[in-house]
A tleap script that builds the chain and sets N, CA, C and O, in Angstrom:
source leaprc.protein.ff14SB
mol = sequence {
  NMET THR THR GLU SER PRO ARG TRP PHE THR
  SER SER TYR SER SER ASN GLY GLY ASN CYS
  VAL GLU VAL ALA ALA ASN LEU ALA ALA SER
  ARG GLY ILE VAL PRO VAL ARG ASP SER LYS
  SER VAL ASP GLY PRO ILE ILE ASP VAL SER
  THR GLU ALA PHE SER THR PHE VAL ALA GLY
  MET GLN THR GLY SER LEU ASP PRO CALA
}
set mol.1.N position { 0.836 -1.185 0.000 }
set mol.1.CA position { 0.000 0.000 0.000 }
set mol.1.C position { 0.880 1.249 0.000 }
set mol.1.O position { 1.828 1.338 0.780 }
set mol.2.N position { 0.576 2.203 -0.861 }
set mol.2.CA position { 1.318 3.461 -0.889 }
set mol.2.C position { 0.493 4.546 -0.215 }
set mol.2.O position { -0.734 4.564 -0.304 }
set mol.3.N position { 1.176 5.424 0.444 }
set mol.3.CA position { 0.513 6.529 1.126 }
set mol.3.C position { 0.791 7.813 0.356 }
set mol.3.O position { 1.943 8.190 0.142 }
set mol.4.N position { -0.263 8.460 -0.045 }
set mol.4.CA position { -0.115 9.716 -0.784 }
set mol.4.C position { 0.187 10.852 0.189 }
set mol.4.O position { -0.475 10.987 1.219 }
set mol.5.N position { 1.171 11.654 -0.136 }
set mol.5.CA position { 1.548 12.792 0.705 }
set mol.5.C position { 0.757 14.023 0.298 }
set mol.5.O position { 0.394 14.177 -0.868 }
set mol.6.N position { 0.491 14.898 1.259 }
set mol.6.CA position { -0.203 16.142 0.910 }
set mol.6.C position { 0.642 17.006 -0.017 }
set mol.6.O position { 1.852 17.139 0.165 }
set mol.7.N position { -0.013 17.586 -1.009 }
set mol.7.CA position { 0.630 18.585 -1.880 }
set mol.7.C position { -0.021 19.923 -1.529 }
set mol.7.O position { -1.148 20.202 -1.935 }
set mol.8.N position { 0.693 20.730 -0.780 }
set mol.8.CA position { 0.144 21.968 -0.231 }
set mol.8.C position { 0.020 23.030 -1.306 }
set mol.8.O position { 0.874 23.156 -2.183 }
set mol.9.N position { -1.064 23.793 -1.220 }
set mol.9.CA position { -1.395 24.816 -2.203 }
set mol.9.C position { -1.888 26.061 -1.463 }
set mol.9.O position { -2.725 25.970 -0.565 }
set mol.10.N position { -1.368 27.204 -1.846 }
set mol.10.CA position { -1.843 28.491 -1.317 }
set mol.10.C position { -2.558 29.213 -2.445 }
set mol.10.O position { -2.031 29.312 -3.553 }
set mol.11.N position { -3.735 29.710 -2.176 }
set mol.11.CA position { -4.529 30.382 -3.196 }
set mol.11.C position { -3.809 31.609 -3.741 }
set mol.11.O position { -3.129 32.323 -3.004 }
set mol.12.N position { -3.966 31.842 -5.032 }
set mol.12.CA position { -3.401 33.047 -5.640 }
set mol.12.C position { -4.106 34.298 -5.136 }
set mol.12.O position { -3.575 35.400 -5.280 }
set mol.13.N position { -5.286 34.152 -4.552 }
set mol.13.CA position { -6.018 35.288 -3.987 }
set mol.13.C position { -5.408 35.771 -2.677 }
set mol.13.O position { -5.768 36.845 -2.194 }
set mol.14.N position { -4.507 35.012 -2.102 }
set mol.14.CA position { -3.929 35.388 -0.818 }
set mol.14.C position { -2.957 36.555 -0.934 }
set mol.14.O position { -2.637 37.175 0.080 }
set mol.15.N position { -2.485 36.870 -2.109 }
set mol.15.CA position { -1.596 38.005 -2.376 }
set mol.15.C position { -0.327 37.990 -1.537 }
set mol.15.O position { 0.332 39.019 -1.386 }
set mol.16.N position { 0.018 36.839 -0.996 }
set mol.16.CA position { 1.224 36.692 -0.190 }
set mol.16.C position { 1.314 37.739 0.913 }
set mol.16.O position { 2.398 38.236 1.217 }
set mol.17.N position { 0.167 38.075 1.516 }
set mol.17.CA position { 0.136 39.065 2.592 }
set mol.17.C position { 0.493 38.516 3.949 }
set mol.17.O position { 0.537 39.270 4.921 }
set mol.18.N position { 0.751 37.226 4.050 }
set mol.18.CA position { 1.182 36.651 5.311 }
set mol.18.C position { 0.081 36.000 6.122 }
set mol.18.O position { 0.376 35.159 6.970 }
set mol.19.N position { -1.171 36.352 5.898 }
set mol.19.CA position { -2.279 35.758 6.637 }
set mol.19.C position { -2.976 34.737 5.753 }
set mol.19.O position { -4.116 34.938 5.336 }
set mol.20.N position { -2.288 33.646 5.471 }
set mol.20.CA position { -2.772 32.684 4.488 }
set mol.20.C position { -2.930 31.301 5.109 }
set mol.20.O position { -2.317 30.975 6.126 }
set mol.21.N position { -3.755 30.517 4.474 }
set mol.21.CA position { -3.832 29.099 4.789 }
set mol.21.C position { -3.441 28.325 3.553 }
set mol.21.O position { -3.538 28.825 2.432 }
set mol.22.N position { -3.001 27.106 3.766 }
set mol.22.CA position { -2.677 26.203 2.679 }
set mol.22.C position { -3.600 25.004 2.784 }
set mol.22.O position { -3.970 24.593 3.884 }
set mol.23.N position { -3.970 24.446 1.646 }
set mol.23.CA position { -4.792 23.241 1.625 }
set mol.23.C position { -4.091 22.170 0.798 }
set mol.23.O position { -3.280 22.476 -0.076 }
set mol.24.N position { -4.408 20.934 1.079 }
set mol.24.CA position { -3.887 19.798 0.312 }
set mol.24.C position { -5.082 19.096 -0.324 }
set mol.24.O position { -5.512 18.035 0.129 }
set mol.25.N position { -5.604 19.703 -1.372 }
set mol.25.CA position { -6.811 19.197 -2.024 }
set mol.25.C position { -6.588 17.866 -2.722 }
set mol.25.O position { -7.555 17.187 -3.066 }
set mol.26.N position { -5.342 17.478 -2.939 }
set mol.26.CA position { -5.070 16.203 -3.613 }
set mol.26.C position { -5.529 14.994 -2.805 }
set mol.26.O position { -5.608 13.893 -3.349 }
set mol.27.N position { -5.832 15.172 -1.527 }
set mol.27.CA position { -6.270 14.047 -0.698 }
set mol.27.C position { -7.787 13.912 -0.641 }
set mol.27.O position { -8.298 12.988 -0.009 }
set mol.28.N position { -8.508 14.810 -1.287 }
set mol.28.CA position { -9.969 14.788 -1.226 }
set mol.28.C position { -10.544 13.485 -1.774 }
set mol.28.O position { -11.389 12.868 -1.125 }
set mol.29.N position { -10.111 13.063 -2.935 }
set mol.29.CA position { -10.682 11.860 -3.558 }
set mol.29.C position { -10.263 10.580 -2.827 }
set mol.29.O position { -11.083 9.687 -2.618 }
set mol.30.N position { -9.005 10.494 -2.443 }
set mol.30.CA position { -8.507 9.248 -1.857 }
set mol.30.C position { -8.857 9.080 -0.380 }
set mol.30.O position { -9.029 7.954 0.088 }
set mol.31.N position { -8.964 10.183 0.358 }
set mol.31.CA position { -9.197 10.090 1.806 }
set mol.31.C position { -10.478 10.765 2.276 }
set mol.31.O position { -10.898 10.567 3.417 }
set mol.32.N position { -11.105 11.558 1.412 }
set mol.32.CA position { -12.338 12.239 1.808 }
set mol.32.C position { -12.114 13.414 2.741 }
set mol.32.O position { -13.031 13.840 3.443 }
set mol.33.N position { -10.884 13.944 2.751 }
set mol.33.CA position { -10.557 15.087 3.604 }
set mol.33.C position { -9.779 16.126 2.808 }
set mol.33.O position { -9.187 15.826 1.771 }
set mol.34.N position { -9.797 17.348 3.315 }
set mol.34.CA position { -8.951 18.413 2.791 }
set mol.34.C position { -8.169 18.963 3.992 }
set mol.34.O position { -8.718 19.729 4.783 }
set mol.35.N position { -6.903 18.581 4.132 }
set mol.35.CA position { -6.087 19.126 5.216 }
set mol.35.C position { -5.856 20.632 5.014 }
set mol.35.O position { -5.658 21.095 3.891 }
set mol.36.N position { -5.885 21.378 6.114 }
set mol.36.CA position { -5.689 22.832 6.094 }
set mol.36.C position { -4.641 23.173 7.160 }
set mol.36.O position { -4.667 22.630 8.264 }
set mol.37.N position { -3.719 24.082 6.813 }
set mol.37.CA position { -2.714 24.526 7.782 }
set mol.37.C position { -2.402 26.002 7.573 }
set mol.37.O position { -2.721 26.573 6.531 }
set mol.38.N position { -1.780 26.608 8.565 }
set mol.38.CA position { -1.329 27.997 8.509 }
set mol.38.C position { -0.041 28.049 7.688 }
set mol.38.O position { 0.911 27.324 7.978 }
set mol.39.N position { -0.010 28.895 6.674 }
set mol.39.CA position { 1.169 28.957 5.807 }
set mol.39.C position { 2.401 29.498 6.523 }
set mol.39.O position { 3.525 29.281 6.071 }
set mol.40.N position { 2.201 30.198 7.633 }
set mol.40.CA position { 3.341 30.734 8.385 }
set mol.40.C position { 3.917 29.703 9.348 }
set mol.40.O position { 5.017 29.884 9.869 }
set mol.41.N position { 3.175 28.622 9.584 }
set mol.41.CA position { 3.596 27.614 10.549 }
set mol.41.C position { 3.428 26.228 9.931 }
set mol.41.O position { 2.571 25.452 10.354 }
set mol.42.N position { 4.248 25.923 8.930 }
set mol.42.CA position { 4.071 24.675 8.184 }
set mol.42.C position { 4.312 23.428 9.027 }
set mol.42.O position { 3.851 22.345 8.667 }
set mol.43.N position { 5.018 23.560 10.128 }
set mol.43.CA position { 5.221 22.423 11.029 }
set mol.43.C position { 4.208 22.407 12.160 }
set mol.43.O position { 4.271 21.554 13.045 }
set mol.44.N position { 3.273 23.349 12.131 }
set mol.44.CA position { 2.252 23.439 13.167 }
set mol.44.C position { 1.108 22.482 12.915 }
set mol.44.O position { 1.215 21.559 12.107 }
set mol.45.N position { 0.001 22.716 13.623 }
set mol.45.CA position { -1.140 21.800 13.509 }
set mol.45.C position { -1.800 21.832 12.135 }
set mol.45.O position { -1.760 22.835 11.422 }
set mol.46.N position { -2.401 20.713 11.793 }
set mol.46.CA position { -3.152 20.556 10.552 }
set mol.46.C position { -4.573 20.170 10.924 }
set mol.46.O position { -4.785 19.288 11.756 }
set mol.47.N position { -5.542 20.827 10.311 }
set mol.47.CA position { -6.949 20.507 10.536 }
set mol.47.C position { -7.439 19.738 9.318 }
set mol.47.O position { -7.329 20.218 8.190 }
set mol.48.N position { -7.977 18.552 9.544 }
set mol.48.CA position { -8.558 17.756 8.465 }
set mol.48.C position { -10.046 18.081 8.365 }
set mol.48.O position { -10.815 17.793 9.283 }
set mol.49.N position { -10.445 18.680 7.249 }
set mol.49.CA position { -11.825 19.081 7.007 }
set mol.49.C position { -12.435 18.084 6.020 }
set mol.49.O position { -11.801 17.712 5.032 }
set mol.50.N position { -13.669 17.654 6.294 }
set mol.50.CA position { -14.304 16.725 5.359 }
set mol.50.C position { -14.500 17.420 4.011 }
set mol.50.O position { -14.649 18.641 3.946 }
set mol.51.N position { -14.499 16.630 2.945 }
set mol.51.CA position { -14.679 17.219 1.615 }
set mol.51.C position { -16.024 17.922 1.507 }
set mol.51.O position { -16.129 18.954 0.844 }
set mol.52.N position { -17.050 17.383 2.145 }
set mol.52.CA position { -18.369 18.018 2.108 }
set mol.52.C position { -18.344 19.388 2.788 }
set mol.52.O position { -18.876 20.360 2.251 }
set mol.53.N position { -17.731 19.465 3.959 }
set mol.53.CA position { -17.646 20.742 4.673 }
set mol.53.C position { -16.805 21.749 3.896 }
set mol.53.O position { -17.152 22.928 3.827 }
set mol.54.N position { -15.705 21.289 3.315 }
set mol.54.CA position { -14.845 22.198 2.558 }
set mol.54.C position { -15.560 22.716 1.316 }
set mol.54.O position { -15.458 23.899 0.990 }
set mol.55.N position { -16.279 21.843 0.623 }
set mol.55.CA position { -17.049 22.268 -0.557 }
set mol.55.C position { -18.117 23.288 -0.182 }
set mol.55.O position { -18.335 24.256 -0.911 }
set mol.56.N position { -18.776 23.078 0.939 }
set mol.56.CA position { -19.790 24.023 1.421 }
set mol.56.C position { -19.153 25.371 1.741 }
set mol.56.O position { -19.716 26.417 1.419 }
set mol.57.N position { -17.983 25.349 2.372 }
set mol.57.CA position { -17.261 26.582 2.695 }
set mol.57.C position { -16.883 27.338 1.425 }
set mol.57.O position { -17.121 28.542 1.329 }
set mol.58.N position { -16.298 26.646 0.453 }
set mol.58.CA position { -15.881 27.295 -0.801 }
set mol.58.C position { -17.088 27.877 -1.528 }
set mol.58.O position { -17.032 29.004 -2.021 }
set mol.59.N position { -18.171 27.122 -1.597 }
set mol.59.CA position { -19.383 27.620 -2.265 }
set mol.59.C position { -19.908 28.860 -1.558 }
set mol.59.O position { -20.335 29.810 -2.214 }
set mol.60.N position { -19.883 28.865 -0.245 }
set mol.60.CA position { -20.327 30.037 0.520 }
set mol.60.C position { -19.447 31.247 0.283 }
set mol.60.O position { -19.937 32.374 0.211 }
set mol.61.N position { -18.144 31.017 0.162 }
set mol.61.CA position { -17.230 32.127 -0.130 }
set mol.61.C position { -17.486 32.682 -1.527 }
set mol.61.O position { -17.457 33.896 -1.731 }
set mol.62.N position { -17.733 31.804 -2.481 }
set mol.62.CA position { -17.952 32.240 -3.861 }
set mol.62.C position { -19.247 33.028 -4.016 }
set mol.62.O position { -19.308 33.965 -4.812 }
set mol.63.N position { -20.269 32.663 -3.274 }
set mol.63.CA position { -21.566 33.333 -3.405 }
set mol.63.C position { -21.739 34.458 -2.391 }
set mol.63.O position { -22.687 35.238 -2.488 }
set mol.64.N position { -20.827 34.548 -1.415 }
set mol.64.CA position { -20.959 35.578 -0.390 }
set mol.64.C position { -22.069 35.292 0.598 }
set mol.64.O position { -22.565 36.207 1.256 }
set mol.65.N position { -22.466 34.038 0.711 }
set mol.65.CA position { -23.606 33.696 1.563 }
set mol.65.C position { -23.235 33.227 2.957 }
set mol.65.O position { -24.110 32.772 3.693 }
set mol.66.N position { -21.979 33.318 3.345 }
set mol.66.CA position { -21.598 32.926 4.693 }
set mol.66.C position { -22.031 33.997 5.687 }
set mol.66.O position { -21.866 35.191 5.438 }
set mol.67.N position { -22.576 33.568 6.794 }
set mol.67.CA position { -23.021 34.494 7.839 }
set mol.67.C position { -21.809 34.908 8.670 }
set mol.67.O position { -21.192 34.057 9.310 }
set mol.68.N position { -21.450 36.200 8.675 }
set mol.68.CA position { -20.253 36.634 9.409 }
set mol.68.C position { -20.425 36.616 10.916 }
set mol.68.O position { -19.440 36.777 11.636 }
set mol.69.N position { -21.629 36.427 11.420 }
set mol.69.CA position { -21.863 36.461 12.870 }
set mol.69.C position { -21.451 35.198 13.555 }
set mol.69.O position { -21.589 35.084 14.773 }
savepdb mol mol.pdb
quit
């Protein structure tokens, strides 16, 4: 059995301003998760988000329908 490693990606929308997150979307199909980490602390904690939750988050960001409260 081979284990796929995360391939970290930072959005081009982040403008390299320092307050960025990185995601490893390559694990979505094989593991059903999207790992997320702070780009300033690559050895820090990683949060594994389900693909369903991550898709809902992205869709909400694209449509502006997330409740800021």
